[in-house]
N, C-alpha and C positions, 0 to 999 in steps of 0.2 A: 284820280285817287288822291285822298287827303294825306299829306305828309306831316311829320312832326314839325318841321320848319317850313314856313309858308314861302311862296315864291317871291313875295315882296319884302321879305325880311333880309334886306340887302347886306347889312353889316355881318350878320351871322353866316350867311351863305359865303360871302367873301372870305371870312375867317376860316371856314371849313375848307374851301377850295385851296387857299394858300397853305393851310396846315397839311392837307393831303399832299400837295406838291413838295413841301419841305420834308415831310416824313419819307416820301419816296426817294428824295435826294440823299437824306441821311442814311437810309437803309442801303442804298446802292453803294455809298462810299464807305460803309463800315462792315458789310457782311458779304461774303463771297456768294452765298445763295441768292441774295438780292441782286447782286451785280449780274448773275447769270440770267435772272428774269428781266432785269433792266428797270431803271427808275420810272420811265414813262408807263411801262406795263403795270407796275405797282400802283401808280396813280390811277390808271384805268380801273384796276380791280377794286381799289378803295371806293371810287365813285360809283361803280356798278353795284357794289355791295350796299352802299349807303342809300342809293335811290330805290333799290328793290326791297330794302328793309323799311322803306317809307320814312327814312330819317330826313332826307332832303327831296325836293320836288324834281320832277322830270323836266320841267320847263321853268325858266325864270329870266327876267330881264338881265340878271347878272351874267348868265351864260351868253346872252346876246352881246353884252359889253365885251366879253373876252374875245368873241369872234370879230367884233367890229373895230375894236381899239387895240387890244393886247397883241393880236396876231400881226397886224400891219406894222406896229412898232417893233416887234421882235424881228420880223423879216428885214426891216430897214437896218436895224443894228447888225444883224448877221450878214448883211451884204457890204458892210464897211470895208472889208478886205477882199472884195471880189476882183481878182486879177484875171482879166479875160484871156490873156496869153496862156496862163497856167491852166485855166479852165479848159480851153480847147485842146491843149496838149495832153492833159491827164484824163479827161473824161469824155472823149469823143464817142465812146461806145454806149453811153447811156441812152442816146436817142434810139440806137438799134435795139437795146433792151426794152425800151418803152414800146416800140412798134411790135416786137414779139409779144409783149404783154397785152397789147391792144387786140392782136389776133386771138389770144387766149380768151379775151372777153367776148369776142364775136362767136367763137366756137362754143363757149359756155352758154351764150344766149340761145343758140339753136338746140343744144343738148338739153338744157333745162326746159325749153318750150315743148319739145317732142316727148320728154319724159313726163311732163305734168299737164299736157294739153287735155282739156275737158274737166280738170279738177279745180281750176281757178278761173273766174270770169275775167274778161278783158286781158287775157294772157298775151296776146300779140302786142297790145299797147304796153303791158308790163315789161315784156322783153325789150322793146324799143327804148323805153324810159331807162331801164337799168343798164342797157348798153351804153347810152349816152352818159349815165352817171358813172359807170365803171371804166370809162375811157377818159371822160372829162371831169365833171363834178356836178354840184347842185345846180349850177347855171344851166347845164345841159338837161338835167333831169326835169326841171320845171318848164324849160322851153319845149321839150318833146311832149310832156304831159299836156301842155296847152295846145300844141299843134295837133295832137291825136284826140283831143276832147275826152281824156280819161276822167272818169268820175272822181269826185272829191273823196268819196268813201274809200275807193281802191287806192288812191294816191296817199291818203293818210295812213292806211294799213301798210302800204309799201314802205313809207318813211320809217314807221315803227320797226318793221322787220329789218330794214336796211341798216338802221342805227345799231342794232344789236349785232348783226353779222359783221359790220365794219369794226366794231370794238374787238371782236374775236380775230378778225383778219389782221388788224394792227398788232395785236398781241403776237401772232404767229410771225409776221414780217419783222418785228423787232427782235424776235428770238433767233430766227434763222441764221443771220450772218455770224453770230458769235457762238453757235452751237458746234459741238465737237464733230458731229456727223458731217455737216455741210462744210466745215473747214477742212475736213479730211478729203472730201471729194471735189471741191471747187477751189479755184484760185481766190485768195482773199487779201490782196495787197493793202487795202484801206484799213482792214482790221489789224493787220500787221503793224501799220504805222501808229495806230492808236496804242497798241500794246508796247511798241518800242518807245514811244514818248512817255508812257506811264511808267515803264521800267526804270527810267532815269530819275524818277521822282520817288520820294518816300511816301507810302500810303498803304492803307489796309487793303485797298482794291485798286484796280486799274483806273476806275472812275475818280477815286480820291487822289491818285497821283496826277491824273490829267488836270483836275480842277484844284490844284494846289493854290496856296496863298500867293497873291500878287500885290505889288505896290500900286494902289489906286488912290488918287487924291480927290478932294472935293471938286476941284475944277474939272478933273477928268469926267466925273459923273455928270456935272452940270452941262458940259459941252456935248458929251455923248447923247444925253437925253434930248437936249435942245436940237441938235442936228437931226436926230431921228424924227422928232416932231415936225420939223421943217420939211423934211423929205416926204413924210406921209401926208402932210397937209397939201403940199403942192401937187403930189401925185393924185390924191383924191379929188381935188378941185379940177385938175386937168382932165381926169377920166370922166367926171360928170359933165364937163363942158363938151368933150368930144362925143360922148354918148348922145347928147342932145343935138349935136351938129350933123350927125349922119343918119341916113334912113335905112341902109342895108342892115339886116339882122346880124350877119356875120361880122360886120364892122363894129356894131355895138358890143357884141360879145368880146371882140378882140381889143380894140383901142379904147372902148368904153369901160373896160374892166380895171378896177382899182389895182389889182396885183400886177397886171401888165405894165401899167404906168409906173408903179412903184419899183418894179424890177428894172425897167429901162432907166428910170431916173437915178436910182441908187447905184446901179452898175456903171452908168456913165460918169457919175460924180466920183466914184471910187477909182475908176480908170484914169480920169483926167487929173485927179489930185490924190495919187496913191500915198504919198508921204503923210499928208494931213490925216487921212482916214486910218492909216496904219498906226498912227500915234494916239488914236482915240481909245483910251483904256476903259475897260469895264463893259464895252459893248457886247462882247461874247457872253459874259456872265449874266448881265441883265436880260439879254435876248433869250438866253437858254432858260433862265428861270421862268420867263413868260411862256416859253414853249412847254415846260412842265405843267404850268397852270392849264394850258390849252389841252394837254392830254387828259387831265382830270375832267375837264368839261366835256371832252369827247364821250366819256363814259356815262354822263348824266342822262341822256335821252334813252339809254338802253333798258327799256321796260320789259323784263323777261316775262312777267305774268301777263302783260297785255299781248305779247307775241303768242304765248301759249293759248291764250283765251280767244283772241280775235284773228290772228294771222299765222297759225302754225305752218300752213302750206306755203305761204309767202316766205317764211323763214327758211324753209327747205329750198325754195326756188332761188332766193338770194344766195344761200349757202352753196348751191351747185355752181352758180355763176362765178362767185368769188373764189371757190375752191379750184375750179378749172383754170381760172386766170393764174392763180399762184402756181399750180402744178405744171401748167403748160409753160409758164415763164421760166421756172427753174429747170424743167425738163429739156426744153429747146436750148436754154442757156448752157446746159451741161454739154450738149452736142456741139455747140458753137464755141465751147471753152471760154465762156465769159465769166467775169468776176461775180461771186455770190452777192457782194454788197450792192453792186449796180443792178443786179437782177431783182433783189428785194426792194430797193428804192424805186425801180421802174414799176414794179407791181403796185407799190404804195401810191405812186403818182397816178396810176390808172384808177385804182379803187377809191382813193381819197382826194386826189387833186394836189396842186402845188404846195399848199400850206402844210398838209400832213406829211408829204414827202420831205419837205425842208425840215420839218420838225423831227422826223426820224433821223435825218443826217446829223442834225445838231445833237440829238440825244445820244447817238452812237459815236460821236466824235469824228465823223467823216466830213471835215471842214471843206475839202475840195469839191464835194458833191452837192453842197447847199445850193449854189446858183444853178448848176445844171439841172438839179431836181426841180427847181421852180420853173425853169425854161421848158422842160419836157412836160411838166404839168400844165403849163399854159398852152403848149402845143395840143394837149388833150382837149382843152377848152375849144380849140379851133375845129378839131375833127370829130368831137364827141356827138354833137347834134346831128350833122349829116349822116354819120354812121348809124346812130340810133334810129333815125327816120328810115334809113335804108332797111334795117332789120325789121321794123314795123311793117313797111310796105310789102316786103317779101312774105312775111308770116300772115299778113292780113289777106293775101291772095291765095 
């Protein structure tokens, strides 16, 4: 579909994306209603509204740039204060939450398949592909689609429906930890820490208090950005080298993945030189702003009209799987007396992968969960493809 702004109008698109991110931050820090919704969700809504009003395109090289460059840089900066001892001490339950959520995805795949069998072609392949995607990520999705010889038509329709469902799922998962209902019925220590930190600062909202003014010099910004670029460059080159050096598919997915190498390298550097990285000011602010930009871009492929016209049943299928994942995660988590923040992050890590899970932690102020969220998301990369293929083989028979 033709949009008012063309896909190759780079300057205008960048301007709109950054303005949307800035508006979402401003609203979150100045209005209680916006804080309850959360800045990233506002950015998502603005993007979805703009693309479905045909103001901006659904696809553009600008969006690819955000995925390829902004996200790795933001992840590197947000790992500057990764203290492994503190991580293992404070967040050992996140892997348990992730495994519960993965079981929810498996249950959702079978429920959705038997509920809609005969209504959608290649449904066994679709269930396998979405299982891999909703436990791992896009890497697993395309690996399973290729392994099962799914038609390009069905794969394209699935991606359209999936993008829109994911936008809704991220909206819900960002809202859950700070909602009055869930705070009443679940433990919420990380949300308490955010509110306690913010209460000590003056601001119109908790977000404004948390992101108060800080002393940052020119050399702080220069060193922070330089170190982030160095870490991302080394990690990217190393991942590409290792991917070409191994033949096993699982090894390529694991050690040949940019985010695996980035996490390992950044966490190792931060652990070996904690004082140096702790003194790098501005990393959290720059990294978080890039994350807000990322959430705006997440909403851009959500073509509501195309879903309604070409893939309404796939929208329902994706919705059933994602819905069961979230409900099963928070339901079993309630019985196990787990924290609502870790349950929501674990579900996000399943449905979206390490980058969206880390982005959620940053957006909500759960600093201690950023690295664990990335690690469990990477674990999903490892198990997503075999579990997706298992689901396909069972349903195909």
